[in-house]
N, C-alpha and C positions, 0 to 999 in steps of 0.2 A: 428434593427441596431442602435446603439448608435451614436449620433452625438454631437459634441462640437463646439459652435460658439465662435470665438475669435473676439470681437469688440473693437474699440478703446474707451478709457475712456471719460466721459463727458468733462474733461479738454482738452483732445486733440481735441475734436470736435470744441471748441470755438476758438482755434487758427488755422488760415488759414495755417500758415507755418508748425505747427504740423500735421495739417491734411494732407498736401502734403508730409511731411516726413513719417508719417505712411502709407500713401497710397503706397509709394514706398517700404517699408520694409514689410508690412503686408497687405494682402488682406483684404477687408472689412469683409468678412466672409470666415472662413476656416472650412472645415468639417474634422474631424478626425474620422476614422473608428476604432473601437475596434476589435482586432482580437478575433475570437470565440475560446475559450479554454474550453475543456470539464471539467466539475466539477465532480470529483468522490465522491461518498458517502464513509463513514467510512468503511462500509463492503466491498466495491469495492477495497479500498486501503489495507484492511486485506487480501482479496482474492489474490491480487498482491503479497503481501509479503509472503503469504503461498506458492504461486506457485514458487516464486523464492527460498524459503527454500527447497522445495520438489526437485528442481533440483539437490540438493547435495545427494539425497537418491539413493542408488545403490542396486541391488539384493544381497541378502545375508547378509544384515546388521541387527544388533540389533539396534532398534531406541528407543530412550526416547520420549515419546509422552506427551507433555505438556498439560496444562490446560488453559481454557479461550477461548474467542471468536475467536482469530487468530488461536490458536492451533487447534480449531475445524475445521476451513478450511483446515488446513494441514492434519489432520486425514481423512477428507472427500476426499481429493484429492489422498492420499495414497490408500484409499479404492478403488477409481475408477481406479487407475493404476494397483492394483492387479486383479480387476475384469476383466479388459481389457487384462490382460496377459503381459503388459509392465513392470511389476515388479513382482518378485517373491522371495520365500525363505526368507522372512524377519520375524523378530519377534519384536513386539511392547512391550515396558514397559511403561505402562501408569502411570501417576502421580496422578490420581484421579479416583474416582468411575464413575464420569460422562465421563471421556475420556475412561475408560475401557468399559462402556456400549456402547458408540458410536463406538469405534473400533471393538467391538465384533459384533455389528449389521451389520458392514460392511465386516465382514469376515476377519479381520486382526488377524493373529495368535498373541496371547498374552502370556507374561510370567511375572516373577517378577524379581526384582533386586537381590534377593537371588539366583535364578536360572541362571541369566545372569548378573554377576557383571561388565562385560566389555561392555560399550555402545559404539557403533561405531559413532552414531550421536544422539544428543538430540535436539529437536525443541520445543521451547516454546515462548511465547509472553513476550514482555517487556513493562511494563506500563510507564516506564521512563528510559532514558539513559543519562548519563553525557557525557561531551566532551571526556573524556578518555575511553569511551565505557563500563564504568562500569553500569550495569543495575540494576534496583530495581524490 
């Protein structure tokens, strides 16, 4: 547990009137306890973002499956939902060979943009977002 001590300055200690004044306003020693806040790793934050995005996925959708570390968590979660039967009748359109291979290994039905030109929902990570929500 972290503690912070607040003590009067040396100038205040030299003057008896200042000592009395400080004694009334501030205890000689005050302990401030910091609240314990969990620190999340980058991967934990990405998993949270992926889970939030997957909440928008519904059975019967054609999904654009992005590329990158955050998108990999999305694909993994969609694979889990399909395997558990909580999600069905979806088609994924991967944006890279890596995403294709991951989705295929998880049993996610895949297609191409040529065969499914209408995407119901596309999920991808964003490296950077401006204030107007334009992503890079």
